[in-house]
C-alpha positions as CSV (number, residue, x, y, z in Angstrom):
1,I,104.9,111.2,78.3
2,S,104.2,110.5,82.0
3,D,107.9,110.8,82.7
4,L,107.8,114.4,81.4
5,T,104.9,115.4,83.6
6,N,105.0,113.1,86.7
7,G,107.4,115.1,88.8
8,Q,110.6,113.0,88.2
9,S,112.2,116.2,86.8
10,K,110.8,119.3,88.3
11,P,111.8,121.7,85.5
12,W,110.4,119.4,82.8
13,T,107.2,118.9,84.8
14,E,106.7,122.6,85.2
15,Y,107.4,123.3,81.6
16,Y,105.1,120.7,80.1
17,K,102.3,121.6,82.5
18,E,102.6,125.2,81.4
19,H,103.0,124.2,77.7
20,P,101.0,121.0,77.1
21,E,100.9,121.8,73.3
22,C,104.6,121.0,73.2
23,L,104.1,117.4,74.3
24,P,104.6,115.0,71.3
25,P,101.4,113.6,69.9
26,K,100.2,110.3,71.2
27,G,102.0,107.5,69.4
28,A,104.9,109.6,68.2
29,Y,107.2,108.6,71.1
30,V,110.8,107.7,70.8
31,N,112.0,104.6,72.6
32,L,115.1,106.1,74.3
33,Y,116.5,102.7,75.2
34,S,116.4,101.5,71.6
35,E,117.9,104.8,70.3
36,L,120.8,104.6,72.8
37,M,121.4,100.9,72.2
38,A,121.4,101.5,68.4
39,F,124.0,104.3,68.9
40,F,126.1,102.1,71.1
41,A,125.8,99.1,68.8
42,K,127.0,101.2,65.8
43,N,130.0,102.3,67.8
44,M,130.7,98.7,69.0
45,W,130.5,97.5,65.3
46,R,133.0,100.2,64.3
47,K,135.4,99.1,67.1
48,I,135.1,95.5,65.9
49,W,135.5,96.5,62.3
50,E,138.7,98.5,63.1
51,A,140.1,95.6,65.2
52,I,139.6,93.0,62.6
53,G,141.2,95.0,59.8
54,P,144.5,94.1,58.4
55,E,147.8,96.0,58.8
56,A,147.9,99.0,56.6
57,T,150.6,101.3,55.5
58,T,150.6,105.1,55.4
59,K,151.5,107.1,52.4
60,N,155.1,107.3,53.6
61,G,155.3,103.4,54.0
62,S,155.2,103.1,57.7
63,V,153.1,100.3,59.1
64,I,150.0,101.2,61.0
65,Y,147.3,99.1,62.6
66,S,143.6,99.3,62.3
67,N,143.3,100.9,65.8
68,D,144.7,104.1,64.4
69,P,141.4,105.8,63.3
70,T,143.1,108.6,61.4
71,E,144.7,106.2,58.9
72,L,142.0,103.4,58.7
73,C,141.2,103.9,55.0
74,T,144.6,103.9,53.5
75,Y,144.4,100.3,52.4
76,D,142.2,98.2,50.2
77,C,139.5,96.7,52.3
78,D,139.2,92.9,52.0
79,P,135.7,91.9,53.1
80,S,136.5,88.1,52.9
81,E,139.4,88.5,55.3
82,R,137.3,90.5,57.8
83,L,134.5,87.9,57.5
84,E,137.0,85.1,58.1
85,R,138.2,86.8,61.3
86,L,134.7,87.0,62.9
87,D,133.1,83.8,61.4
88,L,134.5,81.4,63.9
89,D,132.9,78.2,62.4
90,Q,133.7,79.4,58.9
91,D,130.1,78.8,57.6
92,G,130.0,82.2,55.8
93,I,127.6,83.7,58.3
94,V,128.4,85.8,61.4
95,T,126.0,85.0,64.1
96,V,124.9,86.9,67.2
97,D,127.1,84.5,69.3
98,E,130.1,85.3,67.2
99,I,129.5,89.0,67.6
100,H,129.1,88.4,71.3
101,N,132.5,86.6,71.4
102,A,134.0,89.5,69.4
103,L,132.7,92.0,71.9
104,R,134.6,90.1,74.6
105,D,137.7,88.9,72.7
106,V,138.2,91.7,70.1
107,V,136.8,94.8,71.8
108,G,137.6,93.7,75.3
109,L,134.2,94.1,77.0
110,S,133.3,92.1,79.9
111,V,130.1,90.3,78.7
112,D,127.7,88.1,80.4
113,P,127.4,84.8,78.5
114,T,123.6,84.8,78.9
115,E,122.9,88.4,78.1
116,K,123.2,89.1,74.4
117,S,121.1,92.2,73.9
118,L,124.1,94.3,72.8
119,A,125.3,91.6,70.5
120,E,121.8,91.4,69.0
121,F,121.8,95.2,68.4
122,V,125.3,95.0,66.9
123,H,124.3,92.1,64.7
124,S,121.2,94.0,63.4
125,F,123.5,97.0,62.6
126,A,126.0,94.8,60.8
127,D,123.1,93.3,58.7
128,T,123.1,95.9,56.0
129,T,120.8,93.9,53.8
130,G,118.1,93.4,56.5
131,D,117.8,89.7,55.7
132,G,118.6,88.6,59.3
133,V,122.1,87.3,58.6
134,V,125.5,88.9,58.4
135,T,127.3,87.6,55.3
136,L,130.0,88.6,52.9
137,E,127.6,90.9,51.1
138,D,127.2,92.9,54.3
139,F,131.0,93.1,54.7
140,E,131.3,94.3,51.1
141,T,128.9,97.1,51.9
142,F,130.9,98.2,54.8
143,C,134.1,98.1,52.8
144,E,132.4,100.5,50.3
145,E,130.9,102.8,52.9
146,M,133.5,103.0,55.7
147,P,135.8,105.4,53.9
148,A,133.1,108.0,53.6
149,F,132.1,107.4,57.3
150,Y,135.7,108.0,58.4
151,E,136.1,111.0,56.2
152,S,132.9,112.5,57.8
153,Q,134.3,111.7,61.3
154,K,137.9,112.8,60.7
155,W,137.6,115.8,63.0
156,R,136.4,113.7,65.9
157,L,138.8,110.8,65.2
158,A,141.7,113.2,65.2
159,F,141.2,113.9,68.9
160,P,141.0,110.6,70.6
161,K,139.8,110.5,74.2
162,V,142.5,110.5,76.9
163,A,142.1,108.3,79.8
164,A,141.2,110.2,83.0
165,D,144.2,108.7,84.9
166,S,146.7,110.0,82.3
167,V,145.6,113.6,82.5
168,A,148.0,115.8,84.5
169,V,146.4,118.0,87.1
């Protein structure tokens, strides 16, 4: 709350000093860092999920790959195959370290080998059962739920972002 009234943002400070009744009640604060990390982790998991998917074919038979988000759910999802692609030691469990490696090797992020906060957030998102481990059961859940997610995001996925250097001026 002090950030809203300590002068860091003049308009917010003025508003909340004039309308203190609009400040959230004590204890009802949102940890913005956690919210943003959770959002980013969800998107990183989606990128990993897409990248570890198998080849798929469109309705007309042409081959597409999992990085084509408009066609991602045109094939049968194989949770075992996806687990195998991330589970580097083949013990049936995807660890934080394996997700950290996937962020580097699959998604292409530059990751610090000692800083695993993002990998921990991604791991917690991928753990759909909440038991602290990511297993085949979690992958099965994603195989069931991802088609609905992509259907709900179809409008956004149909307009991929264009790199700034490829835009004509």
